[in-house]
N, C-alpha and C positions, 0 to 999 in steps of 0.2 A: 504493500500500500504506500509506503514511503517513497517508492520509486515512481509509482504511477501518478501521484499527485502533482508534481511539478510539470509533467507532460500534459496533464489535463488543463492546468491553468495557463500553460504557455500559449495556447491558442487564443487567449484573450489579452495577452501582453501587447501593449502598444509598441509599434516599431521604434518610436522615439526612445523608449526606455532601453530597447535592445541596442540601438546605435550608441547611446551614451555609455552603456555598460561596457561596450567593446572599445570605446575610446573615440574621441572626436577631435580632429586636428584643426589648426588655424587655416590650413589650405582648404579643407572641406568647408569651413565657415565662409571663406572667400567665395567659393563656387556657389554655395547656397545663397549668399547675400546677393550675388549678381542675378541668379535665377529668380529669387524672390522679388527683386526690384522689377525684373522684366515681366513677370506674371502680374504684378500689381498694376503696371502700366496697361497691360491688356485687359485686366479685370475692371479697371476704373470706369470706362464708358459702358462696358457690358452690364455691370451691376445696376447702373442708373437706368439703362434702357430696359432691362428685364423687369425692374420694379414698375416703371411707367406702363409697360405692356400688361402687367398683371393687375392694373387698375389701382395702384397706390402711388405714393410719392417717391422720388428718386433716392432720398436719403435712406429709406428702408432697405433698398437694395445694397447700399454701401454698408449699412449696419450689419446686414446678413453676411456679406462677404467677410467682414472683419471678425464678428463673433463666431459664426459657424466655421469660417475658414481656419481660424486659430484652433478651435476645439477639434476639428477633424484631423488636423495635422498633429496636434498634441496627443490625441488618444487613438488615432487610426491604426489600422493594420497594414497600411501600405507605406513604403518608404518615401514615395514622391507624389502621393495623391494631393490634389488641390481642390478644396471644397468651396462652396458658395451657392448663390442662386443660379439656376439653370433654366433654359428655355422650356424644358419638358414640363415644368410646373405652371406655365403661363395659363393654359386653358382652365385647369381646375381651380387655380387661385383666383382668377378673374371671376369665375362663376360663383365661388364661395363668397367673395367680397360683395358681389352684386346681390346675392340672395340673403346673406346672413350678416353682412357688415364686417368690418375689420376684426371685431371681437370674435366673430365666428371663425375667421381664419386663424386667430391665435389658438382657439380651442382645437381646431383641426390639426394645427402644427404640433401642439402639445401631445395630442392623442397619437399622431403619427410617430413622434419621437419615442413615446413609451412603447409603441408596437415594435419599433426597430430595436430598442434595447432588449425587449423580450425575445425577439427573433434571434438576436446575437447570443443571449444567454442560453436559449434552447438549441443553439447550433443549427439554426435553419439556414445560415449563410451558404452552407454547402449545397442546399437544395435549389437556391435561386438560379444556379447555373444551368438547371435543367429546363428552363423556360424555352419553348420552341422558337427557333429563329423567325418563322413567319409571323408569330405574335409580336415579337420585339420590333421587327422591321415594319410591320403594319401599323402599330400605334405610334412608332417614331415618325414615320412618314405622315401619318394623320395629324400629329402634333405640329409638324412643319407647316401643313396647310392651315391649321388653326392660328399659328403665329402670324403667317402672312395675312390672313383675314383680319387679325386684330390690329394690323399696322396700316391698313389702307387709309384710314382717316388722316394720320400724320404724314404718310407718304405723299398724299395729294393735297394736304392742307385743307381738308373739308371743314367748312364752318357749320358744325352740327353739335348737338348736345352729347349726352352719354351714348356710347355704342352698345346696342343690344348684345346680350351674351349668346343668344341662339344663332345658329348658322344662317338660316334663311332670312329671318328678320334683320340680321346684321347687313346682309348684302342688299336687301330691299332698301334699307336706310341709306346705304352708300349710293345706290343708283338715284335715289330721290334727291340727294344733296350734291350730285356730281356737277351740276351747273355752278355750284358755289365754291369750286376748288380754288386754291391760291397758287397762281403760276410760280411765285417765288419759292414756295415750299416744294413744288414738283421739281423745279430745276435743282434745288439743293439736294433732294433725294437722289436724283439721277447722277448728279456730280459726285455725291458721296459714294454711291455704289461703284462708279468708275474709278475713283481714287482707291477704294479698298481693293478692288480686283486688280488694278494696276500695280499697287504696292506688293500684293501677294505674288504677282508674276515676276516683277522686276527686282524687288528687294524682299524676298520672303521672310527674312529675319527681322524686318522692321515692323513696328506695331501699327498695322494698317488701320485698325479701328480708331486708335487714338489720333493718328494723323488726320483721318477724315473728320473726326469731331473737332479738332483744333482748327483745321482749314475752314470747315463749315461755319464755326463760330466766328472766326475772323471775317469771313466774307459777309455773313449776316449782319455783324455789328458795324463794320466799316461802311457798308453800302446801305445800312439801315433798311434792310429788306423787311417787308411786312409778313414775316413768318413767325409762328408761335414758338416761344422758347420756354425753358424750364422756369424762368422768372415770371413770364407772363401768365403761365398756367398754375404754377405751384408757389410762386412768391420766393423762389430761391431755395438754397439748401442751408440749414443751420450749421454753423461752424462750432459744433459741440460734440462732446463724447457721447456714445450710445449710453443711455441710462435705463435703469430698471424701471419699467412702467407697464402695468397690465391694464388695458382698457376693459370695459364691461364685457364679460364673457357669458354668452347665453348657455349656461350649463343645462338649462331645461330642454335645449334642442340637441343634446348630445346624440340621441338616437338618429335624428335626421342628418347630423354631420358625420356619422360614423362611416358611411360609404366613401365620402370624400377623404376622410382621414386615412382609410385603407388605401385609397388610390395614391395619396401622397407618400405613404410608407412604402408601397409597392414600387413606385417610381424611384424613390430615393434609394431603396435597396438594390434594385436592378441596375440603375445607372451608376451607382457608386462601385458596384462589383464589376460591371463591364469596364469602367474606367480603370479599376485596379488591375484587371486582366490585361488591358492594353498597356498599362505602365509596366507590368511584369515582362511583357514581350519586348519592351524598349530597353529595359535595364537588365534583363536576365535574372530577375528576382522572383519571389513568391510571396504574395500577400496573405494575411490572416483574415479570412472572410468574416468570421464571427466577431473578431475585434473591430473590424471595419464597420460592421452593422451597429455595434454598441456605440462607436464614436459618432456615427451618423445620427443615432437616436439622441445622444447627449447634445450634439450640435443643434438639432432641431428644437429641443427643449430650451436650450440656451438662447437661440435666436428668437423664439416666441416670447421668452421672458424679457428680452430687450427690445421688443417691438419690431422684430424682423420678419422675414419670409421663410418658407421651407427651403432647405438646402440639401445638397448632395455633392458627390464627387463630380467634377467637371472634366470631361474627356479632353476638350481642346486646351484648357488651361493646364491640365496635368501634362499633356504632351509638350506644351510650351515650356513648362518647368524642366522636363527632362532634356529637351533640346538646348536649353539655356545653361545646362550644367548642374542642375539640382540633383543631389544624391541622397539627401536625408530629409526627414520631416521638418528640420529647422528651416528649410527653404519655404515651406508652406506657412510656418509661423511668422517668418519675416515678411512674407507677402501680405499677411493680414496687418502687420504693424506698419508697413509702407503705405498700405491703403488708408490706414487711420491718419497718418501724417498728411497724405494727399488731401483727404477730406477736410482736415482742419485748416490746411494752408490754402487750398484752392476753392473752398466753398463760395467765397464772394464772386469768383469768376464763373462758376458753373451755372449761374443764373442766366448767362448769355448763350448757353448751348441751345441750338435750334432742335426742336423735336423731330423735324424731318430728317436730320442727320442721324439721330438715335434710331429712328425707324429704319433707315437704310442699314444700320449696323445689324438690326434684328432680321432684316430681309436676307442678309448674307448668312446669318446664323440658321435661319429656316432652310435655306438652300442646302447648307451643309448637313442639316439634320435629315433631310429628305432621303438620303442614301439611295439615289436614283439607280445607280449601277447595281446595288444589292437587291433592290426591288425587281429590276429586270431579270437578274440572275435567278431569283426565287420563282419568278413567273415561268421559268423553264422547267420547274420541278413537277412532281406528281400533282394530279388534279386536286387531291385533298388539301395539300399544303397551299395551293393557289387560292382555294376557297377561304381558308383561314386567313391568309394574307390580305385578300381583298376585303373580306367582311370586317376584319379588325381595322383596316385603314378607313373604310367608309364610316363605320360607327364612330371612330375617333374624330374624324374631320367634321362630320355632319351632325352627330348627335351628342354622345356623352362619353368621356374618356373612361369613366368607371364602368359603364356598361360594356364598352369595347374590350376592356381587359377581361372582364368576367366572361363574356361570350367567347372571346378568342381562346382563353384557357380551357373553358369547358368543351368547346368544339375540338380543340387540339387533343384533349383527353379522350373524347369519344373516337376521334380518328385513330389515336394510338391503340385504343382497346380493340377497334375493328381490325387494325392491322395485326395485332397480336393474336386475335382469334384465328386468323388465317395461317399463322406461323407456328402455333403451339404444337400442332401435329407433326411438324417437321423436325423441330429442335426444342429441347427443354433441358433444364438443369445443367447448363454449360456456361462457364464464365465467359465474359466478353472477349478478353484478350489473354490468351494462354501462351506461355513460352512453348515453342514447338518441340517438346521433348520426344514425342513419338515419331515426328517427322513424316507423317503419312496423310495423304488426302483421302484415304479410305475411311468411311465412317465406322467400320467395325474394328479399326486399329490393328488389322492383321499383318500389315507390312512391318518389317523390322525398323529399328530406329535409323534415321537418316541424318541426324545432326552431325555425326562424325564425318559425313560425306561433304559437308559444306567446306568450300575452299577458304583459305585464310582471308580475313577481312570481310566475310559474308555472314550475315545473320538472317534467321528466318523466324517469323512469328505467325501465329494463326489466330484469326478472329472467328469466334464461334457465336452464332446467333445474330439477330438483326442489328444493324448499325443505324440507330435512330437517335432522336434528340436527347433522350435520357441517358445515353451511354457514350455518345460520340466524343465527349470531351476527354474520355480516358485514353484516346489515341495519343494525346499529347504527352502522356507519361511513358510511352514506349521507349523513345530515344533516351530518356533520362536514366534508364537502367544500365547504360553502357558507359564505362569510364571514358571511352573515345568513340566518336561516331564511326560506324562501319563504312567500308567502301561501297558495299552493295547490300541492299535490304530487300528480302523477299517477304512480302506481306500476303499470307495465304488466306483467301476469301471464299473457299469452296463451301464453307459452312455458314456463309452469310446469305440468307434467303432474301433479305430486304434491306434497302437503304433509303433514307429520306433526305430532304434538303439539308438538315442540320448535320447529318452524317457525311454528306458530300462536302459541306463547308469544313468540317473537322478534318476530313481526308485531304482536302486541298491545303489546309494549313499545315498538316503533317508533311505533305509533299514539298511545300515551300520551305519548311524548316530543314528537311533533308537536303534540298538543293543548296541552302545557305551553308550547310556543313559539308558539302561535296559528296553526299551520299546518293547514289542512284537507286531507283526503286523498281522492283518487279511486282506487279499485282498478279497473283496466281489463282487460277480456278474460278474466275468471276462467273456468277450465275446470270440468268437472263435479265431479271429485274434490276440488279445493281449495275450490270453493264449498260442497260438501256438508259437508266437515270444518269449515270456518269457521262455517257455520250451526250445526252440532252444538255447537261450543264457544263459541257466544255472540258471534261477531264478525259483527255485522249492521249494515247501513247505517241511519243515523239521519236522513238527508236533508240534513244540513248539515256536521257534522264529518267524517263518513265517508259516501261514496257509492260505489255500484257502477255500472260502465258496461260495456256489451257490447263496445265496441271503442274504439280511440284517436280515431277521428273524432268519435264521440259525446262522448268525454271533452273534446275541444277545444271543442265547442259548450257544454258545461257550464262550462268554464273561461272562455270569452268572456262567457257570461251572468253568471258570478260576478264578472268584472272590471267589467262594466257596472253592477252594483249595489253595488260596493265603494265 
């Protein structure tokens, strides 16, 4: 028992504590400070834009980035995760504020925070990775459409009152007020988009969002353009520290707010863990998913108690942190402190920022969230996955994000059960990935062991059972079992009767990782359904890096020939 206890609690230990225990150098501090400053520059305009799009004031976005960003880095399970407000929350936050007021949002965020803490304590973090790819892509693309729809007023400078939360009434209101658009705001929006896209292409390391905001503010101020600004709509940003203040919270409406709270918790959990996975791939690390969920929960509770918005790990800001040299959670903590300094020092100037420019920033964010290529790729998958993808997308964009998540997950579960009912008779009680000890493609295991026949530098593994969304991620662990990557890898798939889009995505990631390590791959014994889906989704042999083989014996011949020419 004394040995198991530390291992049990280690999954909850923040990465910051691990880093400090192992030693932290001045050189690491220098790199983290540069990365933290860079991320703060990127996060400054984003935090304000996200808050305005959510139906609240810009300083609440800054307070969220400061409070939640600090707590996520201080307690999180990722070395380089950057937290704060993200675009994924815009539709649900806007709807909650319109229906229940800002006090309702505070209650929602508190409930979501407690849900995330409970999920981390109960070790549910390892289960969130099993959410099917079509569901994630569908509601992400739907959120992108919702963000675009929420920004039309400021993009065009429409002179109208509050924007309706519902999809169809919102567009009806836009068309009714289209004759009242402000040409200056439209020009600022287009120019800001051009600047952001241009900077990304010509100088990708420069902060395109901030450059567009600064230029837009200068042009709007110097030319006295009749475009709405932060000051004209909100009266500016107070140059004061975030303070502990709780508005009236409608506890009597907890039951009504529970679905929205679940949606916020679900989005925060999924997006933070997706961001952590992306960060792991960039730095070659491994995050602690349950510690990350607890940190996200504490951060959301802290943000709510200081009058902020829901928060989660931000993929774009996390990637910026890594590319800027951040290596430890200190970078995320410094990012929050730099943001606090910026807010206190620049608050008097932020009142001149035009809303059209901030809307252009969110337009680019929405475009990036849409994941158009991923959407197209999944549309080449099986019909069931396509139905889940399209239905989740339409429900998210047109109706309600909570309903979209629930329907998408339930439909994916039914689809999974239907597929499994067709497969159980073929294969049962076999692990997903087994080391190929018996070395045989024969289901009765009659052939003698063939591992000894493998040439030097060649490894063979066998997948047994369907390669679908709930097990596809385990492919990533195969290469980790070797001290050095093999020269050639035979992946035996005769016992794989079915593969779905998540399985194809995992296999593609596995193949890309092999290519980075200089490992060529042979897929052996592909059945009809996996071969058809792989072909549909563009996984085809190129004759060298990836080859298909009808059986293991033929794969051995290819391996020997490859060794002879190596």
